[in-house]
N, C-alpha and C positions, 0 to 999 in steps of 0.2 A: 461380487460383481453385480448381483441382483440388487443389493442395496444402493449401489451407485446408479444403476438404471432407474430405480425409483426416485432417487434424489434428482436426477436429470429431468425426469418426467414432471415431478412436482415443481422444479425450478422453471421449466418451460411454461407451466400454467401460471406461475406467479409473475412472470415478466410482463412489462407493459409493451405496447405496440412498438415504440421506438427501440426498446431494448431487444425485442424479438428481431427487428430489422438489423440491428447491430450483430446479433448472433448469426443471422442468415448471411450477412456480409462476411463475417469471420469464417463461416463454413465454406463460402465460395472461395475465399483466399486459400483455405486449406486444400480445397479441390483443385485449385489452379497450380498447386505445387507438384501434382502428379506428372511424371514425365522426367525431362532432364532436370537435374537438381544441382543448383549452384548456391553461392552465398546469398543471392537475391531470394531464392526460395526459402532458405534457412531463415532469413530475416522476416519474410512474410509469415512463415509458420510461427515464429516466436511472437510476432505482433498479434496474430489471430489467437494464439493460446492466451496471451495476456488479456485481450478483450473478453474472451470467453471466461477466464478466471474471474475477472471483475464482475461480469454479469452473474456468474454462479454465486459469488460471495454476496452480492446484493440480494439475490433471490433467497439465499439462506438467512437473510436478516442481519448480516454482519454490518456493523456501523463503524466506518472509518472516514477520515477526511482526505479528499484529494485536493490539491492546491487550486485548481480551476473548476472543479466539479466533474461529474461523470461525463456529461455531454461534451465538454471541451476536450477531455482526454480521448473519447471515442472519435470525435471529429479529427483531432490531431493524428490519431492512428490511421484514419482514412487518408489524410494528406500524405503521411509518411509512406503508406502503402503505395499511393500513386507515384511518389518519387522513386520507390524501389522498382516499381513496374517500368517506369521510364528508363531506369538504369539498365534493366535487363531486357528491354524491348526487342532487340534484334537477336538475342540468344534463345528466345523461346518461340514455341509454335503459336499460330494465330489463336487456336482454341484456348491455350493457357492464358494468353493476353486478354482474351474476351472475358473469361471467368474472373481473372484478377482485377481487371478494370471495373467489372460490375460489382465485385466485392468491395473494392476501395470506394467506389461511388456510394454504395449502400451504407458503408461505414460512415462516410463523411455526412451524408444526408441524415442518417439516424442520429448521429452525434449532434448535429446542428439543431435538429428538432428537439432532442432531449435538453439541450442547453436553453432553448427558447421556452421550454416547459417549466424548468426548474432553475432558480438562481444558482450560481456557482457554489456557494457555501451551504446550500440546503441539503440536509440529509433527509431523504423521504420518510415521512411518517407511515405507520401502518394504516392502511385504509380500513375504515370500518366495514365489517361484513366479509372480509377476506379471511383466508386461512392463515394460521399462525406461521411464522417462519420455520424452516426446517430445524435450525439450530438456534436456540436462544442464547444470547450473550448475557453474562452476569452484569448487572447494573454497576457502574463505577461507585466506589465507596465515597461517601461524602465526608468532609472534614469533621473530625470529632466523633465518628461512629465507633471507633475502637474504645474511646474513653467511656462512652455510654454503656457499651457491652461489658467491659471489664470492671466498671466501677471507678472509684477514685484511685489515682496513682500518687505515689510519694516522690518528691524530687530527690535527686541524688545529692549526697552531702558534698560540700565544697571540697576541692582537693586540698590536701595538707600542704601548706606552703611555709617553709621555714627560711627566713632570709639569712643570708650569709653574715655571720658575725666573726670578725677576726679575733684571734686569741690575744690576750694582753701582750703588748709589745710587738705584735706582728703588724707589718705594714702591708696594706693592700696595694698590689701593683698588677699591671697588665703586661703580658709578654713573657719572654723566657726569664727564668730565675737567674739573676746575675751571679749569685753565689755558686751555682752549678757550673756556669760558664767559666768562672775564675779557676775552679778546681781542675778543669779539663785541660 
């Protein structure tokens, strides 16, 4: 548990301003689920956990591609949270709705700002002078690296192929043997 708390503290230091805003919006969404619990709150919890997992993975230095980039995904999460809040507007207390609306707005604004800061397919580089990521990923292997390490390889011999040759006086035919049909 202590190592997880250290990872969270280090991740919080490594996040940028927009990412911290998205984390705060997710925490507000989680806080808004306290009280009456329905499928709307379950959706908000799942959405907030997904955004927090994305931010934690980025802080730890994991490199993966999202189709429209982190900012678009976070802004979309804010829009979806707003739709969920509207769906459960009358079933919740005013306090829950205020926290949820603030969280959804913060998610959307943080995601829009992150999208404006970075192009969609841009994986952020490590900034010079910052601390190293918590967990380093192994660099992908480049083509031909195994042959350089193991030396030269020998190709497999070709498979043995022996074409069919009929016996003398035997006729090649396709289908059932007529002689066996005649005997039956």
